[in-house]
N, C-alpha and C positions, 0 to 999 in steps of 0.2 A: 503493500500500500503507499510506505514512503517512496519507492520508486516510481509509481503513477502520479504520486501528488507533484513530486519534481519535475515530471515530464508535462505535466499539466501547466506548471507556472511557467515552465521553459517555453511551451505553445503560446500561452498567452503574451509573454515578452516579444516572441516573433510576429505577432499580428498586430504590435504596436501598442498593445495596452500594459498598463502598469500594474501589477499585483497588489491587493490590499495588504499592507502591513500596518498594524496598530501597536501600539505600546501603552504605557501609564500616562504618558504625556498627553494623548489624545482624550482622555477621559475628562469629561466636564468637571470643574469643580462642584456645581451643585449635584451630581451626581456622587462624587466622593463624600460630600457633606451628609448626604441623605444614608449612607453606608456607616458612617461615622455615628450617626445617632443611635446605632446599635452595637457600637462597641464601647469597651470600658475606657476610661480616661488614660491609663497607660500604653494601651494599645495606640489610642489615637496620638499620643505623643513621638512614639515610635515611628510610625507611619508618617507622621509630618516632614520627616527628613527626607522623603523620596524624592519629590519634586514641588514646583511651585504651586501645581493646582491641590496637591496634598496639603502643603503647607497653609494656603489660603483657607481650605475647607476647615482646617484643623482649629481656626480662628473664629468660625462662624457662631454669632451669638445664639441662633436656634440650636446649634448642636450642643453648647455648654448649658443651656439653660434645662436639658433634659436631665444632666447630670446633677446640677445643684440641687440641694434639699427644698421643700417647699418653703421654707422659710428664710431663704437667701436675702431676702430684701432686709428683714429683721436683723440679720446675722451683719450684713453690710453696715447698717446705720450704727447697731449697738458695739459690735466687735471692732468693726474696722473703721468707724467714725465717718463713714462717706457715703453720700447718696448712692443707691444702687444703680442709677441713670447715669452717673458720672465714670462708671468703671464697664469694661466689656465683661460679658459673662464669664468667660477663659480666666480673666485678671481675677475675678471675684474668687472663681474656684481655687486658683493657684494660692492666693492668698490665705483663704480659709485652711486650705490644707497644711499650713504651717501651725504651730503653736501659737493661740493669740491670747495673751492676758487681759484680763479685764478686773473690775473692781478692786483697783488698787495693788494689781498683781497677784492677788489670793485665787484667782480662780483662772481656768484655761479651757477653750474650747477649741477643737479642730476636726478637720474631716478625714475620715478615712480614704486615701487617695484612690482607691479602686474602686470602692461603692459609694462614696458621696455621702456616707452615714455618719453622724454627729456623734463626738464623743466629748465629755466635760469631765474636768478633775477639779477639784475644790481643795485646796492646801488646809492644812492644819490650823494656819494662822486665821483662817475664815470660820473657826470652829469655836463654840464655847466648852472650854476644858477645866475639869475642877484642877487646881492649883495650879495653872499652866504658869503663871508669872513669879511662882514661887521656886528658887533654885534648891530648895530641899528636897522638891519632889521632881522637877522637870529641868533638863538640859535642853538647849538648842543648837543641833550639831549641821555644820556645813557638809554635804554631802552631793556629789555628783550622780548618785542613784535616784536622786529625786527631780522630776521635771521642775520644782520650785527651788531646788538647790539648797532646802533646809528641811532638816526632818525635827521631830521633837522625841526625846528620849526620857521615859518615864524610870526613875531608880527605884523608887518605892512609894506607895500610897496604900490608904484603908479602903477609900470609897474612890471610884472613877466613873466619871460621867463625861460623855464626849456629844455634844448635840450640835447639829448644822440645820443650816435653812439655804434653799436655793428656789428663787424664782425665774424661770426660763421658758422660752417658747421653742418646743421641741415639734419636729415633725412628726406626722403620724408613725406609730409602730410600738414594739414593745421593748422596754429598757430594763436593765439590771443594773442595781446601785452595790456597790462593795466599797469596804474599808481596806485600803492598804497598810499592812502591818509586818512587822520583823521581829521576831524576838531574838533579842541579842543585840548587843552595843557596837555598832559598825565604826571602824576607823580604818585608818592607813598606815602602815609601818613598811618604813624603805620602799614606798611605792606599792607596795602589796596590798591587798585589801585583808582587812581582819575582823575576826567577830569574836566579842567577849560575852560568853552566857553565864558568866559567874552570879550574876544578879536576876537572872530569870527564875520568877517563882511566884506560886499562887494562882496560875493560870489553868492548871489541872486539878484545883480542889473545887471551883464551881465554875459554870460556864458562863461565857458572856453572852450577853443578850443585845442583840440589833433590832433596831424598829426602823419602819418605813411608813410615812402616811402622805397622802396626796391632797391638793385642795378641792377635788371631786370625789374625794370620800374615799379612795383606794386604800387598803394597808396591808402590810405585810410584817413578819417578823420571823426571826430566828435565833437559834442558840447553838453555841459551839464551845469546844474547848481549845484555847490556842496552842498550838503543837510544833509548828513549823520552825523549829530553830534555824539560824544560819542563813535563812533564805528570806525573801520577800514573799508575802502569801496575800491573796485578794480574798478576803471574807465576805461572802454573798449574806447581803441583808434581805433583797428580795427584788420583786420585779414592779413595774408598774406599765399600765398602758396609755397611751396617747390616741385619741380617736380623732378628735377635730382639729384641723389646721389653725394656724394662726392666732392660737389662744396661748396666753402665757399659762404655766402651771406652777404651782409652787409646791415645793418638796420639804418635807421635814424627816430628818434621819437622827438616829443616835446609836450610841454604844455604852453599854453599862456592865458594870460588875460593882455591886454595890451591897456585898455581903460583908459586913464589917467585922467577920469573926477571923479575918487573917488579912495580911498584907499582899499586896500582889505588884511586881515589877520587873524591869528589864526588858520594855518592849519599846518598839520606835514605832511612831505614828507617822506617816507621811501624809497622806490625804485620801478623799472619797472620790471613787471613779464612778460616772454614769456612762453607760454604754450601751449599744443596740445588744438584745440579749443574745443574739446568735454569736457575738464577738467573744464569749465567755471562754470559748476553745483556744483563744491565742491571747490570753491575757499577760503573757509572758513580755509582749510588745509594749505593756504599759508600766 
């Protein structure tokens, strides 16, 4: 069949007709953009390098609007501090994929680059914590292992209560809320990570109680013993569902161990993470 095809092409040339030869440069930019609407953002960015048509299509607003979360206008105004009309949709997506701080740097929001779904982190500095300003109980430690660069280390306490609130406009979906904790004091010695677990105690006597409630009446709670020494653990509080678009939801969440029959200590508190529930399988990225 290959020989026949070559013969046909040769015959066509002999009668003065040019055979049709097409390549990617001949594909209209509008067709490329229509294809891009069905691809993930990382795939679009890779294909944008092929030629001018692909590069031009990769910047089309109608392509990136399908990748942005439904609340992107709220995010542009609240997080980026700009009118969404003043930015291209591609630029909004790119800027939201970076960690963006708000509320005096105590909270961060970012988009997952592949899916465009929202994640939010709340630093311990935005939480109400028993005795947090008393150096007999807590130390504030600089750490590269925190997205906020600082963690709180609890030496010892009888009564522990950590409470936080967040009002935010989430796109529709199901979200998980988790506390990021670490048993043992983190430090660096000679440039290497070290973890001292000498002060870890009390977390195996009574479980820690976690609670979550939302402004539309959803509630969740869980209990567990803290056991993961030497590594960060994400302790699941519960899930909440967002049904309506463009409506702020207020969350209230807490972590408590208020049994005063024993002390507890030796734990690092970093932050609270809110992410789409399907992301729980890749929490090591956070």
